N, C-alpha and C positions, 0 to 999 in steps of 0.2 A: 198258714193257715190250714187244717186238716179237714177237705175238701174229699171227699168218694167222683168217681166218674162212674153212670150207669146207664149200660150201653143193651136196648133192649135190641134183636134180633131174631128173624125170618127171615131165614132162605139167601143169608147173604154171600158179596163179593167179595172180591179184594180189597175192592174199599176200604172194608173194613178192616184187615190185616195192617194197610198204612196209616188209617187215623190212630191204629192201637201201641202201632210202635209210638206217632207222635206224640199223643197223647202221656204214652209210659216217660218221655223221654223231658216231659212234662214238669216230673216230678210226681203226681197225686199219688198218693199213698197207697188206694183202693181203685182200680181197675176192676170193675165189675161187667161183664156180659151175662144175659142169660140168652140163651138158645129157646128161642118158644116152637119146639120143637119140630126143627129143620129138616128138610130129610137129608139122607147117607152123604147128597152129592155137594153139602158143605160142611164134614166134615172137614177137608181138609186146612182151610177157613178158622174154624174154632182148632182144630191142633196147632195151627199157623199162633194164634192170637193166646192162645196156653203158655204156649213158650216163651212169650212176651215176658218180664222181671216184673211184678209185681200183680198181673193179669190174673186174674181165674176166669171160668165158665163155670155159670150152672144148670145145667140141663134141663130142660120140661120135657117129658114125655111125648107130651105133644100140640098143638098149637093153642095155644089159649086165650091170646091175646094181647095190644103194646099194653090196655091197662091192669090186667093179671104179672104180667111182665115187669111191670116196673111194682106195682105192690109187693113180689118176692121179691124181687131184688134189693130194695130200701128194705125188706124185713131181713135179708142174709144183710145186706150192708152193716145194719144195726147187730145184728148177732157177731160181727166181726168188728166192731168199735163204736160201742156203746157209747162212747166218746164225742163223735161224729161231728163236726160244725152245719157243714151241710152236703149236700148229695147234688152236682151237674146230672142233668140226663140228657144223652145224646142218639141221635136214629143214626143208625147201623146204616146208612144209605152213601157217605159219603158226602149231605148236603149242609151238613153243620163241620167247618175251617176247624182248626186244634186254632190256630188263631182267637178267632172269634171265642171258641173257650175256654181261653187267656181272657178273653177280654171279661167274661162270665165272672170267673176268679178272682181280679182284680177288682171289679166294681163290687162283688161280695167281701172282697178284706176290706175297702174302703166301708162298705157299708151293715157288717157285720150281722146288723136286725133284720134287714128285709129281704122279700122275697124281691130275688132279682130275673127279669124276663130279657130272654134274650128274643127279637122278634124280626119277621122277616116286611116289609115292606110289601107290602099287598099294591100298593100304585105302581111298581115299578112293570116294563113294559114284559120283562122276559118274565114274570110271574105268568103261569098258566092259566089260562080264561075263566076252566072249573074250580081252578083254589082260589080265586080274587075273587069272583060268587060266592061259590061256599063259605069266604070270609063276610062277605057283607051282608047275608042272609041271618048268618050267626049272630054275627054284632047287630043288626037288627030285630034276632027275636027275643037278644041279652036287652036289649035297649026295651026293649015291650015289657019283658016278665019284671024285669029288676028297675024299669021308672028309673036307669041312668046313665050317662051316655059315655059310653068308655071305647078306647079303640084295644078292641081282643087279637091278641098276638095273631094267633091260629086255633083252629079244630080243639087238638091235643099243646095249644102252647109254643110247637115247637121246642127247642135247647132252654131251657132255663134254668136256675138254680130257687130248690127249694130248699129254704134253710127251717132247719128240726129246730124249735124251740123246748124251751124248759124242759123238762120232765123228757127223756127220750123215754122211756120203761112205755111214756102213756102212749107214744106210738103203735109198739107194736102188735099186729094186728089187727088197725085200726087208721090203718092210711089211706088217708083221703082220695079220693077220685080224682086225679094230677089234672083232667079237664077242667072241671069244678070247680076241686080245692084251691086252684091258683087264684082263680078269679075272686074268692070267695074272701080270700085272705087278700086281696089286695083293696080292697073296696070296705074289707074292715075299717 
């Protein structure tokens, strides 16, 4: 299955390099890192990643935020391969393990017309209070607004595979907000 990896990165450390090597070994045809305006102190990390076969780094001149980096990366992936089956978005800080990303790919291969979400369990004790609290508030607000009881993974959906279906050219320039787009598709 032809899947891309998209990693928006702002001020990453060596954890990104380690992850990129692991993902490259897993055979993803496109590994795209969007450098979201990181400082000069991160140049070496991006240079190392750019040397990994199959990995490219797309620099942005200034920090535009994760949503902008994701949309820009999605557009670039579609420019590289308009027939890509899907895109797995991964955080640059090392919180998403290569093994988990492999499970996302397996789930997509078994369910190619589905949106696959990798979700943290916010009931675990090791999840910071701030994250658990924010997730509960977001879930409650979503329930009030939509009148639907849905377990929302994270404010930004964490790692997930966003299925690009139908005519891919229609996605150019109109990639939805990842945060709300994934929930909307899940409810339809």
